N, C-alpha and C positions, 0 to 999 in steps of 0.2 A: 217346567217350574209351572206350576198352575196355581201357586196360590198368591194372594196379595198380602203385604205387609200391614195393610190397613185397609178398612171397607171404602169405597169409591160411592159416590154419590152422584146420580144423573138428575138432573132436574127437566120438566116440560115433557115428560114422555108419555106417549099415547100408548096405551093397551088395547090391545084387541084381539079377535081370534081368527085364525086362518084353518079353514078345514078343520075345526075341531081343536089347533093346536093354539095355545096361547102366545102371542106375539108383543112385541113391544117396539112403536118405533122412536126415534129421538136421534139427537147427533151429541157429539164430545168433542173437545179439543183432540187434535192431532195427538199430543203427547200424551193423552189420557187413554186415546185408542190403543195407544203402542203397549200401555202400561197393563190394561183391563184384557187384553187378547193374548191368545197362545196358540200355537199352531201343531197339529198332530203328523208329522213327516210318513211317508209311506213306509218307512223302514223300523218304525217304533217297534221296540221290545214287546210292547202288548199284543203285537200283530193287528192293532185295530186303526192302525194309522193311515192315511191315505194320500196327503198332499204331496206332490211335487216339491222338487228343490226350486228354490226361489231363484228367478232369470233376471240377473241383475240388468241385463239390458232394458229387458220390458221395463224395469223400474227407474231406470234412467229417461227411457222414452217420456213415461208418464208424470217424472218431474216437469220434462220438458214442456210437456202438454201444461201443465198446472202455471207456467210462467206466461201462458197468453193473457192471464189475467181472469176478469170476472166472466169471458166465455168460456173457460175452460170448466165447462160442468161435467159430474160424473155421479154413478148411482150408489145407493149406500151397500157397504159392506154387510155381508151375512155372518150371523153367528149363533153358536150355541148357547145359551147360560147354563144350560145342564143343569138345571133347577137351583142355581147357586146365588141368582141375580133375586131379589125381594120387591116387588111392587107396592107402595103406598100413595093410595088418592089423595088429592090435596083436601078435596071434602065429597059428604058424601051424593051430592047433588049431581056430581060428576065423578062418578067412579071409574072412567076410563082414562082418568087426566091425572098424572101426579109425578112422584120421585122413583127411581131405582136405587135399590141399595147394592152394591155388587160387593158380595162378600167373597169372591174368588174370580179367576178369570173364566172368561168365556172362550170357545173354540173357536178359532177364525175360518170357517167354512168356506167362504168365496172373498176374494179381495185382498188377497195378501201382496200381490203386484202393485196395487193402487197404496196400499198403506205403506211399502219399503219406498214407491215413488213419492208419498206426502213426506215421507221420513225424510227422505234427500231433500226434497224441495224447502222443508222447513230449516232443516239445517243449513242450508247453502244461502239463503237466504233472512234466515235469524229472523223466521216469522211465526204466526200461527195461523191455525186454520181448524173450522167445523169441520168432521167428519159425519156425515148421515151413517145411520145403522139400522137393521133389521135384525131382531135377534129373538130367536124361538125360547119360550122358558126351558122347554125340554123336551129333547129328541134322545132316544138311546143310538147307541153307536149304529146299529145298522139303517135305523132311518137316515140317520148322519151322513151315513157314507152313500146310501141310495140318493139322496139329494143332492151329494157333490157330482154323483156320476152323471145324473140326470142334468143338471145345468152345464156340465163339460163335456158330454156326449151328444145329448139331444138338440140343443140348442143351436142355431144356424145365425153366421153373420148375414146381414141384408145382401151382400155380394155386390161387385163393380158395379154392376147395370143400375141397379136400385140407388146406391151411392151416388152415379152420376146424375140421374135425375132427381135425386134431392138438393145437388147444387147448380141446377141449371140454372138460377137465378142469380148466381155470381162467377159462373165459368161460362166462358163462349162457346167451348167446342161442347159442354155439354147441353147448353142449350141448342145449338145448331143440332145436335145428334137427336136430342128429344121431338125437334119440330121435323125433323124426316122422317120421324115415326108418326106422329099426330097427325100431320097433314095429309088430306086427303088427296093434294097432287104429286106427292113425292112417290117414287117409283119403291119404295122400300114401307110404303105404309101397311101393306096387306101381308109383307113377309119379316117383319121384325117385331121384339116383343120389348117392352118398358122394364120388366122384371129381372129378366137375365133366363127367366124359365123357358126355355124352347118348349115348343109343340109341333104338331104337324102342320107344316104350312109358314111356320114363324121359326125360322132356325137364325136370324141375324138378330144378335143381342145390341142392346144400346151402348153396352160396353164396345161390342165390336166397331159400330158406327162412330163411337167417340176416336178410336183409334185410325178408322180411316179419314175422319175430318182431320184429324192431328196430321195424317200422311199429306192430305190433298191441300191443307193451307199453308204447309211448311216454306215456301218460298218467302223471301221478305217483304215483297211488293203484296203478296197475299195476304202473308199473316198480319198487317198493319191496317186491314181494312174492317169495317165495322162488323158486328156478328151478322147483321142483315145483310149484307153485301154478299159475306162468305158463304150465306146461307142460299142466295140467290144463285150463285156460281155454282155450289154444287147440286141445286136442282136441274139447272141448267145442263149440266155436264152427267149427271146419272140419267134424267130423262131422256137424254138423246141416246145413251147407250140404251136403254131398254127399249127405245124405240126401234133401234137399230137392228136389235136381237131381241124384240119381244117373245117369241117361243121359247128361247132358251131363257130368258129372264123369269120365266113363269112357271118353269118347271125343273125344279131342284132336283128331282131323282134322276132327272135324264141329262141334265148338263149342269157344268159346274159354275158357269158364270157369276152366281151368286153366292159360291160358297167363299168362305174366308178369305182363302189363301188367293183366290182370283179378284175379288172385291177389294183386296191390299194392293195386289198388282195392278188394278185399275187406279186405284189412288195415286200411285208412284207416278203412271202416267200423266193422270189428270193434273197433277202438281205443276210439271213441266208443260201442260195444253194453258194451264189458266196463269201459268207465268208468263206465257206470250200474250194471253189476251189481255191481262192487265197493262201488262209493259211498266214504262218508268211514270206515264201519266194515268193515273187512278180515276181521273174523271172522264177517260175515253175508252173504257173498257170494252174491246171488242167479243162482245156474245157470240157474233156470227161467225168468228174465227175458230170459239170452242166447239159449235157443231160441224163445221169444216173439216178440224182436223180429227174430230172424233168418227166422221164418217169414213174415214181414211184407215179406220180399223176394219178390216175384212177377213175374210176367208180363215177364220179362226174356228178349229174344231173343238166346240167347250163341250161335247160330249163327256160322259162320266168313263166312257170306254176308248177314249182317245188319248191322245199325244198329252193329256192334261192328267190324265189318271192317277199318275204316282206323284205329281208336285204336292211340296206339304211346307207348312212353316213358312218362316219371313223370306228364307234363302229361296225357296220355291215361288214365292211371291216376286222377288227382284229379276230371277232367271226368267219369267214370263213377261216381268215388265220390259226387262229389254229386249224381248223378241217384238213385243207390240211397240216399242219405240222405233226400231228399225223401219216399221212400216210409215210412222210419221217421218223418216229422215230427221230426227231428233235427235241430239248427240245422248250415247246411252247411259243408262243409271249407272251411278258409281257403287 
């Protein structure tokens, strides 16, 4: 059903051109947004449909997101007015600012899960909210489908590493992982990447380091330390490892010590080493004990063609960690 029972007016709309196409920017109430839009499902009889079925979980997740209040910001929904909306400027001196008269419904190109979540949220809370929109005055069917395809296949998420970087000021592990990449005195400085995009020589991502720090600082007496104290412990532990296995650390192709499966194993072992160094009296951290225990890790063939060639995933990390722990005469990893 694409027709409206009566015309709908949207005030305070900005008209502009995007690549030669007339478009409108504005906002409407949630109730109005639901009334003046429709979706073209992929199985539409016309053969020109393209929208996937609505995922109720995604709608519910968005409704939960909106419950966070003023911090729950979101992007405009994208519409094709199909030349059924008429723009009238308020006055000639400001010809791009005025009202839209919606004579029929607009095609919802992007945002059906946002609208579904908004509907759920406003119904559950008996509230109202404004929904921002960007509407093209007219796109033909092929243009509409092509734009939908580009939005949903070409656009990529920012990735876990960049997400962790963006949260570095509010999340301790994100901050520590970021410091391990950006600090010149860190053994990860020249082998890591902040954005998650690996390149020659930079094979450890911020997301990888985040997980490593999560494992390394898991023991209770370590987890309660400040982020600065945790960073110092991580630097001492991994710098000592790098010094002990310097050749292996710097040669990713020939040795596996800085491959993620091995770094995770070293983090598991490191958690026990740091736990012993911190003890129950956090004001008396035994930094020398960290170096002493690391130096017990000897006679490991880190070569890519050696015994570690086929270990992979966290199960492989735990197996390697157990072997390393035997050298330290510490209880085996669970």
